VOPAGU-2260 file (C-alpha; in pm, 1 decimal, decimal comma):
REM VOPAGU-2260
SITE   aa  ch    i         X         Y         Z
SITE  UNK   A    0    7391,6    7675,2   11140,9
SITE  UNK   A    1    7661,5    7484,0   11323,2
SITE  UNK   A    2    7929,9    7698,8   11490,4
SITE  UNK   A    3    8193,6    7445,3   11379,2
SITE  UNK   A    4    8133,5    7568,8   11024,5
SITE  UNK   A    5    8244,9    7915,2   11127,3
SITE  UNK   A    6    8545,8    7781,1   11313,9
SITE  UNK   A    7    8641,8    7630,0   10978,8
SITE  UNK   A    8    8647,2    7977,1   10818,7
SITE  UNK   A    9    8880,1    8100,5   11093,1
SITE  UNK   A   10    9107,9    7798,7   11041,2
SITE  UNK   A   11    9106,5    7846,4   10663,6
SITE  UNK   A   12    9174,7    8218,5   10706,4
SITE  UNK   A   13    9470,1    8138,7   10930,0
SITE  UNK   A   14    9605,8    7892,6   10674,5
SITE  UNK   A   15    9558,1    8140,2   10388,3
SITE  UNK   A   16    9738,6    8408,0   10588,9
SITE  UNK   A   17   10024,9    8173,3   10669,4
SITE  UNK   A   18   10059,8    8079,6   10302,4
SITE  UNK   A   19   10046,5    8446,5   10198,6
SITE  UNK   A   20   10340,5    8525,4   10426,8
SITE  UNK   A   21   10529,3    8220,3   10297,2
SITE  UNK   A   22   10455,4    8323,3    9937,3
SITE  UNK   A   23   10577,5    8678,0   10005,3
SITE  UNK   A   24   10899,0    8545,1   10157,8
SITE  UNK   A   25   10951,2    8303,0    9871,2
SITE  UNK   A   26   10880,7    8568,1    9609,0
SITE  UNK   A   27   11137,0    8798,8    9769,5
SITE  UNK   A   28   11406,7    8541,8    9696,6
SITE  UNK   A   29   11305,3    8454,1    9341,3
SITE  UNK   A   30   11470,7    8590,9    9033,0
SITE  UNK   A   31   11174,1    8687,4    8819,9
SITE  UNK   A   32   11110,7    8960,3    8567,5
SITE  UNK   A   33   10949,0    9283,2    8679,2
SITE  UNK   A   34   10606,4    9190,3    8539,6
SITE  UNK   A   35   10602,0    8858,0    8720,3
SITE  UNK   A   36   10724,0    9023,6    9041,2
SITE  UNK   A   37   10431,6    9270,2    9026,1
SITE  UNK   A   38   10189,0    8985,3    8959,8
SITE  UNK   A   39   10325,9    8787,1    9255,3
SITE  UNK   A   40   10303,1    9091,5    9483,3
SITE  UNK   A   41    9942,3    9147,3    9374,4
SITE  UNK   A   42    9848,8    8783,8    9437,5
SITE  UNK   A   43   10013,7    8786,1    9780,8
SITE  UNK   A   44    9831,5    9106,7    9873,1
SITE  UNK   A   45    9495,1    8972,0    9755,1
SITE  UNK   A   46    9551,3    8647,1    9942,1
SITE  UNK   A   47    9639,0    8834,9   10260,6
SITE  UNK   A   48    9330,5    9056,3   10243,9
SITE  UNK   A   49    9103,2    8762,5   10180,2
SITE  UNK   A   50    9262,3    8559,9   10458,5
SITE  UNK   A   51    9137,7    8840,4   10684,3
SITE  UNK   A   52    8796,8    8825,9   10515,2
SITE  UNK   A   53    8775,5    8454,0   10594,6
SITE  UNK   A   54    8861,7    8530,8   10956,4
SITE  UNK   A   55    8584,5    8788,4   10953,4
SITE  UNK   A   56    8334,2    8532,5   10825,2
SITE  UNK   A   57    8430,9    8299,5   11105,4
SITE  UNK   A   58    8413,2    8567,7   11373,1
SITE  UNK   A   59    8082,9    8703,2   11242,7
SITE  UNK   A   60    7964,7    8345,3   11276,4
SITE  UNK   A   61    7610,1    8252,3   11353,8
SITE  UNK   A   62    7496,2    8614,2   11356,8
SITE  UNK   A   63    7566,7    8638,7   10984,7
SITE  UNK   A   64    7378,8    8317,9   10907,9
SITE  UNK   A   65    7377,5    8155,6   10567,1
SITE  UNK   A   66    7494,4    8472,3   10393,4
SITE  UNK   A   67    7814,6    8478,9   10600,1
SITE  UNK   A   68    7869,6    8111,9   10518,9
SITE  UNK   A   69    7813,4    8184,4   10148,1
SITE  UNK   A   70    8058,1    8477,0   10173,0
SITE  UNK   A   71    8321,7    8246,8   10322,2
SITE  UNK   A   72    8268,3    7998,5   10041,7
SITE  UNK   A   73    8303,0    8274,4    9780,6
SITE  UNK   A   74    8617,4    8410,5    9947,9
SITE  UNK   A   75    8778,7    8065,5    9967,7
SITE  UNK   A   76    8704,8    7969,7    9607,2
SITE  UNK   A   77    8781,3    8317,3    9476,3
SITE  UNK   A   78    9117,4    8327,8    9652,0
SITE  UNK   A   79    9207,3    7983,9    9522,2
SITE  UNK   A   80    9111,3    8065,6    9163,6
SITE  UNK   A   81    9239,1    8422,9    9145,5
SITE  UNK   A   82    9562,0    8389,5    9341,6
SITE  UNK   A   83    9631,4    8038,0    9218,4
SITE  UNK   A   84    9602,5    8149,9    8857,2
SITE  UNK   A   85    9829,9    8449,4    8911,5
SITE  UNK   A   86   10087,2    8241,5    9102,1
SITE  UNK   A   87   10089,5    7973,4    8831,1
SITE  UNK   A   88   10136,2    8223,1    8549,5
SITE  UNK   A   89   10404,0    8424,8    8727,2
SITE  UNK   A   90   10604,4    8115,2    8817,5
SITE  UNK   A   91   10606,9    7972,9    8465,6
SITE  UNK   A   92   10325,1    7725,8    8516,3
SITE  UNK   A   93   10023,3    7681,2    8293,9
SITE  UNK   A   94    9852,7    7999,4    8179,9
SITE  UNK   A   95    9505,8    7974,3    8329,4
SITE  UNK   A   96    9413,6    8337,6    8276,6
SITE  UNK   A   97    9048,8    8260,2    8211,8
SITE  UNK   A   98    9011,0    8152,6    8577,0
SITE  UNK   A   99    9141,0    8477,9    8726,6
SITE  UNK   A  100    8828,6    8681,6    8635,9
SITE  UNK   A  101    8607,6    8404,8    8774,0
SITE  UNK   A  102    8806,4    8413,6    9098,4
SITE  UNK   A  103    8791,1    8792,5    9109,7
SITE  UNK   A  104    8415,5    8785,2    9057,8
SITE  UNK   A  105    8381,2    8537,8    9344,8
SITE  UNK   A  106    8584,5    8771,2    9566,7
SITE  UNK   A  107    8350,7    9058,4    9479,5
SITE  UNK   A  108    8050,1    8836,3    9547,6
SITE  UNK   A  109    8197,3    8741,4    9884,5
SITE  UNK   A  110    8220,6    9104,1    9990,6
SITE  UNK   A  111    7863,6    9170,0    9876,9
SITE  UNK   A  112    7735,1    8866,9   10067,2
SITE  UNK   A  113    7927,9    8961,0   10381,3
SITE  UNK   A  114    7784,7    9311,6   10369,9
SITE  UNK   A  115    7434,1    9180,3   10312,4
SITE  UNK   A  116    7470,6    8942,5   10605,8
SITE  UNK   A  117    7512,9    9243,6   10833,7
SITE  UNK   A  118    7200,2    9413,1   10694,1
SITE  UNK   A  119    6979,4    9106,5   10713,2
SITE  UNK   A  120    6707,0    9116,0   10974,6
SITE  UNK   A  121    6663,6    8817,0   11202,3
């Protein structure tokens, strides 16, 4: 597996973290109802945690092999679907609620794959 692939997870994790901080700052200045504020806070928190998970996939790198790469893919897609759906709904965009559970399931899968990558024998 090419080490550039894993550098990509670090770069994507950095971008996701940057956007999580920007989203938190933006949400702090919005006038939204309490329910939407809680949803935004949850999405920002999930995005921040999974930005760190992407960094972990990149740092684990070649040692984690294909499972670490699959975990990074699951984290990236899961974050996009879960957080994107929550952000859209909380900010008055289209209600895409059906995608949030798919994103959440991908996040769970990512953690399972990352854990398995550490247990895998070479």
